Structure formats: C-alpha cells, structure tokens
N, C-alpha and C positions, 0 to 999 in steps of 0.2 A: 692888246695894243701896247706899244713900247712905253707910252707915257703912264699907263696904268701900272706896268711893271716897275717903272722908276719910282712912282708914288708909293706903292704898297710894299715893295721889297727893299727900297733904299731910303727914300725920304722919311717915311713914317717910322720905321724902326730906329734910324739914327736920331731923328728928332726926339723920340721917346727916351732914348738912352741919354741924350744930352740934357733933356729936362730932368731926368732922374738924378743926373750927376750935379747939375747946377742949382736945381730948385727942390731940394729934399723937403718933404713935409715933415711934420712932427706928430707925435701921439698916434692915435688910431688912424689918422689920415695917412701917416707914413706906411702903415701896413696895407691900407687900401691902395696907395700909390704903387707899392712893390707888386702886389698881387695883380693889379690891373695891367701893368706893363708886361709882366711875365705872361699873363693870359693872352695878350695881343700878340706878343712875339711867338708864342707857341701856336696860336691859330694860323699865323702867316706861315710859320715853318712847316706845319702839317699839310696845309692846303695849297700853297703856291708851288708852281713848277720852277725848280732851281736850275735853270740853264744859263740865264743871264739876269742877275748875278748867278755864279756857279754854286754847286751843291754845298761847298764848305762855308759859305757866307753865314747861314744860320748858326753854325758852331761859333763863329766869331762874335755874333750878337750875344749868344749865351755866355761866352767868356767875359765879354764887356759887362754884361748884367751882373755876373757874379763879382767881378772886380770892383765895380761901383758900389754894390751892396756891402761887401766886406770892408772896403776902405771907409765907408761912412759909419759902419758899426764900430770899427776901431777908433775912429775920430770921436764918436760920441762916448765911447767907453773911457777914453783918456780925459774927456772933459769932466770936471767936477759936477757940472750941472749944465744941461742944455737950456740956455736962456732964450733961444730963438722961438718965435711963434710963427705958425704958418700964416702967410699973408692971405687976405681975402681972395686975391686973384689966383694964387696958387691952390687954395682950397677949392675954388670953383673949377679950375683946370683939372684937379684931381677927380672931382665928381664927374666931370665930362669924360675923362679918360676911363673912369670906372664903367661908364656905359659902353664904351668900345671894348672894355675888358670882358663884359658879359657876352658881346658878340664873338670875341676871340675864343672864349670858353665854349660857346656853342659850336663854332667851326671846328675846334679841336675834338669835341665829342663826336661830331658827324664824321670827321676823318678817321678817328679811332674805331668807329663802328665798322669801317671797311678793312681793318687790320686782321679781323678774325679769320682763321683758316677755314674755308668751307669744308663741310664733312660729306658732301654728296657731289656726284657728277664731276670728279676730278680726273684729268688725264695729265700725264707727265711726259715731257719731251726733252730732247737735248737742245742746246743752244742753236738757233737757226742762223747763226752768223759765225764768222771766223774770228781769230784772235784779235783782241782789242778791249777797250773800255766802253761801257754802255750805261745808259741811264733810262729809267722807265718814265715816260711822260704821263701815261694813263694806265692805271692798274689798281686792283683792290676791289673790295666788295661793297663800297658805298659810292654813290653818284658824284659826291663832291670831289673825289680823287680819281674817279673813273667815269668819264662822260659817256662811255659806250652803254652803260647800264640803263640809260633812259629808253633804249629800244626794247626793253623787256616788257614795257607797258602794252599789253594786247589791245587795250581800248583805243589806241591810236593806230588807225589803219595804215598810215604811211610808214610806220615802223615795221610792219609785219614782214616785208621782203628782206629786212636786215636783222631780223631777230637773232639769227645764228651768231652774229658778231657781238652780242650784248655783253659777253664776259671777256672781251679781247684785251690785249695789252698793246701799247704803242711804245716803241723803243728807239732812242737816238743813239748814235755813236758819238762819244765825246773824247777829248784829249785827257791825259792823266790829271790835268788841273781842272777838268770839268767844262772846258770850252767846247762849243759845238758848231761854230761858224767863223768865217773870216770876214771881219768887218761888222758894221752896225746895220742890221736889218738888210742884208744884201738881197737883191731880187733874183740873182742867178742861183738856181739850186745847186750848181756845182761848187759853190763857195761854202757849202755846209758839209761838216765832217761825215755825216751819214751817207751823202751822195756817192754812189759807186761802190759802197761796201759790199763785199760778196755775201750772198745769201745761200745757205746750204740746207740740205734736208735734215729736219729735226727728228726723223723717225724712218724706219724701214717701211716701204709701201709702194704704192702705184700712183702715178700721176693721173688724177681723175679729171682735171680741168685746167686749161691754160687760157688766159686772155692776155694778148700782147697788142702793141701798136697804138696804144693811147699815149698821147704826148705828155711830157712833164710840164707842170704848170710853173710860171714864175711866182716866186714867193711875194705876198701871201695869197695869191689868187687860188681858187679851188674849182675843180670840175664837178659840178653837181649832177651832170648827166651820166657820169661814169664813176659812181661813188667809190668803188674799190680800186679803180684804175686798173693797171696791169696786175694780174694776180695768178697765183698757182694754188690749186687745191690738191692735197695729197690724201689718198685713202690709206690710212694707217692701220686698217683692220677694223677696229670697233669704233673708230671716229675719224673725222676728216680734219686736217689742219689747213688753214688758209694763210697765205703770206701775200700781203697786198701793198699797193703803191709802188710797184717795182719800176725800174728804169726800162723804158721801151727799147726793144732790140737786145736786151741783155739776157733774156731767158734762153737757156741752153738745153732744155729738155722738151719733151712733147707728150701729149696725152697718151696714156697707156704704157708709158715707159716705167720700168721698175727702178727704184732708187733705194739706196742704203743711207743710213745716218752719216752725215758729213759730206755727201755728194754735192758738188756745186750745182746750183739751180739758176741763179740770176744775180742781180745787183739791186741794192736799195735805190729808189728814185723818188720822184715827187708827182706821180700821176694820180689822177682821181681827186677825191675829196680830202686833200692833204694840204695843211697850211704851211708845211715845210718838210724837207726830206726826212723820212723815218721808215721804220718797218712796222706794219700792222700784223699782229699774229692772233689768231683765234682758233678755237676748237669747237666742232659741232657734230651732232649725230645727224646722219642723213644728208643727201645732196639733191634737193628738189630740182627737177628738170627746168621748171619755169622760173624759179627764183633760187639760184644756187646758195645764196646766203640766208635762206629762210629756215635752215635746220634748227634742231634743238640745241641751244647754247650749253657749253660745258666749261667748268672752271679749268684753268690751265696752270700748271707749274712747270718750271724749267729746272731740270736736275733736282726735283723735289722741293723747289723753293717757290712759295707763293709771292708773286711780285706786286709791289705797291708803287704809287707815285713816288718818284725820287729814289727808288731802290737802285743801287749801283751794282753792276756786274763787271767782272773781269774774266774774259775767256782767254786761257793760256793756249799755247800752240797745240797741246794735246787735247784740246776741247774740254778741259776740266774747268768747271765753274767755281770761282773763288768768291766767297762772300766778303764784300768790302764794308758793309755797315757794322 
C-alpha cells in the first residue's frame, strides 16, 4: 500500500534521523540511541523494496546518519565538558526506539539469511531481457525478501500446483535513476517502465509450452484464476525456464520451436497474479502435464549471479551483465 511505503521508507527514517540530530542523548543512552537508529535503518534497507523511493535513498539515509554522528562527536570533543543531561522524555523515547531497534535487527538477520549462495540445484541462464536497467523485486533464499518461497511448504495443498516457482525471481525495468513508472500509482500498466520491454530466450532450447490470450490487469488488480498469466516454458535440456506475466499478443514463438539465447520471445506485461508489470522467471525440473508449474524448483542465477531483492542489473547491448552493486 502506498501509505505504508510512505510511512516505513520516508516518514520513519527521516523522523529518526531528525530526532538523532536534534535530540541527542548522553552517556550510555547515546550509544543505545545510535545503535537503535542504525538497526532500524538497516532493517528497512534490507527488507523493503526500493522502487518508490528509488534504490539510492537508503544510501542517502546512511550518509546522513554518518554525518550526524560525526558532527556530534566533533562537537562533544571540542566541548570541555558536556553539561547536558538526557531529559526524561528523550530517555523514554530512546528506550521505545530501542524496542524498534530489536525488531530492525531481527529483520536484518532474516534478510541476511537469504543472501547465502545455495550450493545445490543451481542453474545459470543469460539475461531474459534486452539492454536496459533492471531491479529485482523478489529474490534470495529467505521468505522475507522472496515471497515465492512460501510455496515450498508441502503441507499446504493449494501450494502444490505452484511448487515449481518457489525459487523464482521477479524483475522490474527501471530508469538509470531507479524510477519505474510514470506518475503516482497509475492504473494503466502501460505507464510502467517494464511494460512492453522485450523478453528474449535466456538459454538454447525448445519451446515446451505457451499460454497466451490472458488480458493485462489494471494496477493493482490481480487475476487469481490465471496465476502465471501469459507465459512461456522453455526446455533447456536438464531444466525448464518459465517466463510469466507476459503481454497478451506479444508472444512471437510457438510450442515445439527451437530457440537460441537472445532470440525474441515476447514482451513484459501485467497478466495473471501480478500487482504491476514485471517479469517472473523461474527454473524447475519436469513439466507435469496436469500442473505445469508443479515441477521441482531450482535455484537460479543470471550470468553466474545469485539475485536478491533490490539487486540491480544493467544489460549492455552485447548482453553482458554488469554488476551495479
């Protein structure tokens, strides 16, 4: 929800930094104040999706935090003696923020658990899109930064038909400054940077399955009856690659056709269970006839890189992936 993004990614961090600058505590409370604010900022930076505000905003927060801390250290050093005492109100505020700091630390820990590079069931592909700047919305090995992982739970029967997509990544196209849409929460999917972006084959293989004709949804409505929307499944030999939420009528290949890496396939759209235009990519073993997305999920890398939430990619004209982080 937009208001939640505004609250957690703008109002809360800026309020904490302003409080840190204008109401510094003293003694051990000062250390608690600094640690708590840093922990909250880190928790938000690791777990939030930075599209609006864009990816560079957490770096601005980090710079402000360092500048505020250093300036106050210099000010205290120059003073012969700091005669201030922490007011009761500020002390209570510090203790309250410390509680949020514990939550921030927990969120950071959970997010960092997903940064570990898996050692099993990994397949590597080329970028499935043409030249441009891209940002990962869901990716990594922990559920807090990759919502797809919840369908790994075999005890939930309704997840079983979608188990193959459990280790998927979702990718937006962005501008060089990190913006990904024209306007504030536009309903028209065509106003999003991802919409209409060419999708290309990420491997050599054969087109195993094609679904087309499912309409794009207005943002943020989602089609729960056709979860993957329009999609293409490619038999890459030892595994299948799925490219989903494609623009209806944009698919230029057919089932059984051979493709090579870089061949045009379709365009990004907003069909299916998609809150806004993006490309869903996942790898799986097997292609069950009754439930195509129920194969065994595989971890996925692009040009050898394990992608996480907020990972940024730049694809050059020659399809060389450049690491931007």
